[in-house]
C-alpha positions as CSV (number, residue, x, y, z in Angstrom):
1,X,7.5,4.3,2.7
2,X,10.1,3.4,5.4
3,X,8.3,5.2,8.1
4,X,4.9,3.4,7.7
5,X,5.0,1.5,10.1
6,X,3.0,3.5,12.6
7,X,0.8,4.4,9.6
8,X,0.2,0.0,8.6
9,X,0.2,-0.8,12.1
10,X,-2.9,1.3,12.9
11,X,-4.7,0.0,9.5
12,X,-4.4,-3.7,10.5
13,X,-6.1,-2.7,13.9
14,X,-8.6,-0.7,12.2
15,X,-9.2,-3.8,9.7
16,X,-9.2,-6.7,12.6
17,X,-11.6,-4.5,14.7
18,X,-14.3,-4.1,11.5
19,X,-13.5,-7.5,10.2
20,X,-12.8,-9.7,13.8
21,X,-12.2,-13.2,12.6
22,X,-9.7,-15.2,10.8
23,X,-11.4,-17.5,8.5
24,X,-11.1,-17.2,4.5
25,X,-13.8,-15.4,4.0
26,X,-12.4,-13.4,6.9
27,X,-9.0,-12.6,5.6
28,X,-10.7,-12.1,2.0
29,X,-12.9,-9.7,3.0
30,X,-9.6,-7.8,5.0
31,X,-7.5,-8.1,1.5
32,X,-11.0,-6.4,-0.2
33,X,-10.4,-3.5,1.7
34,X,-7.2,-3.3,1.8
35,X,-6.4,-3.2,-1.8
36,X,-9.7,-1.2,-2.6
37,X,-9.0,1.1,-0.2
38,X,-6.1,1.6,1.7
39,X,-3.9,1.0,-1.1
40,X,-5.4,3.5,-4.0
41,X,-5.4,6.1,-0.8
42,X,-1.9,5.5,-0.2
43,X,-0.4,6.0,-3.6
44,X,-2.5,8.8,-4.3
45,X,-0.5,10.5,-1.1
46,X,2.7,9.2,-2.2
47,X,3.2,9.9,-5.5
48,X,2.5,13.2,-5.3
49,X,4.4,13.8,-2.2
50,X,7.2,12.9,-3.4
51,X,7.3,15.6,-6.6
52,X,6.0,18.0,-3.8
53,X,9.2,16.7,-1.6
54,X,11.6,17.3,-5.0
55,X,10.5,20.7,-5.7
56,X,8.2,19.8,-8.3
57,X,5.6,22.4,-9.6
58,X,1.9,22.1,-8.8
59,X,1.2,21.5,-12.6
60,X,3.6,19.2,-12.9
61,X,3.0,16.9,-10.4
62,X,-0.2,16.7,-11.0
63,X,0.6,15.8,-14.8
64,X,3.1,13.3,-13.0
65,X,0.5,12.0,-10.5
66,X,-2.2,11.3,-13.7
67,X,0.5,9.6,-15.7
68,X,2.4,7.6,-13.4
69,X,-1.0,6.4,-10.8
70,X,-3.0,3.9,-13.2
71,X,0.2,2.0,-13.7
72,X,1.5,2.3,-9.8
73,X,-1.9,0.7,-9.2
74,X,-2.4,-2.2,-11.3
75,X,1.4,-3.0,-10.3
76,X,0.3,-2.9,-7.0
77,X,-2.7,-5.5,-7.7
78,X,-0.2,-7.8,-9.2
79,X,2.3,-7.9,-5.5
80,X,-0.2,-7.0,-3.1
81,X,-3.7,-9.3,-3.4
82,X,-1.5,-12.4,-2.4
83,X,0.4,-11.0,-0.3
84,X,-2.3,-9.7,1.7
85,X,-4.8,-12.2,1.3
86,X,-1.8,-15.0,2.9
87,X,-0.8,-12.8,5.5
88,X,-4.7,-11.7,6.6
89,X,-5.1,-15.6,7.0
90,X,-1.8,-18.1,7.6
91,X,-0.3,-14.6,9.7
92,X,-1.2,-13.2,13.8
93,X,-1.4,-9.5,13.9
94,X,1.0,-8.8,15.6
95,X,3.8,-10.7,13.0
96,X,1.5,-9.0,9.9
97,X,3.4,-5.7,9.6
98,X,6.8,-7.7,9.9
99,X,5.8,-9.8,6.6
100,X,4.5,-6.6,5.0
101,X,7.7,-4.8,5.5
102,X,9.6,-7.7,4.1
103,X,7.8,-7.9,1.0
104,X,7.7,-3.8,0.9
105,X,11.3,-3.9,0.4
106,X,11.1,-5.1,-3.4
107,X,7.6,-2.3,-3.6
108,X,9.1,0.6,-2.3
109,X,11.8,0.0,-4.5
110,X,9.3,-0.4,-7.5
111,X,7.9,3.1,-5.9
112,X,10.9,4.9,-5.5
113,X,11.8,4.4,-8.8
114,X,8.2,5.2,-9.9
115,X,7.9,8.5,-8.4
116,X,11.4,10.2,-9.3
117,X,10.8,9.2,-13.1
118,X,10.4,12.0,-15.0
């Protein structure tokens, strides 16, 4: 996850293209798209990718994804909606990635623990 800057930065540019404003309502729309679309897809790709890179057989990787994905997504929703709402409302586009990377240090530690837990 430490090399996701271009992906996340690109995603923020797409969000700003679709929802160009900076009002509270615009920030809420961006957060809902981010958390309703990007976050579930990211977790659904990240967890099995780590499993595959660690040599987990496909069947075990699928079982691990089914076990870990719901909890990881729920935990995501405890942290990221508030962070992203503030980020989209208060932070200029060119600083948003830096804000997310600071919070991501904690989040990525959790994801790493979750992904490597057997």
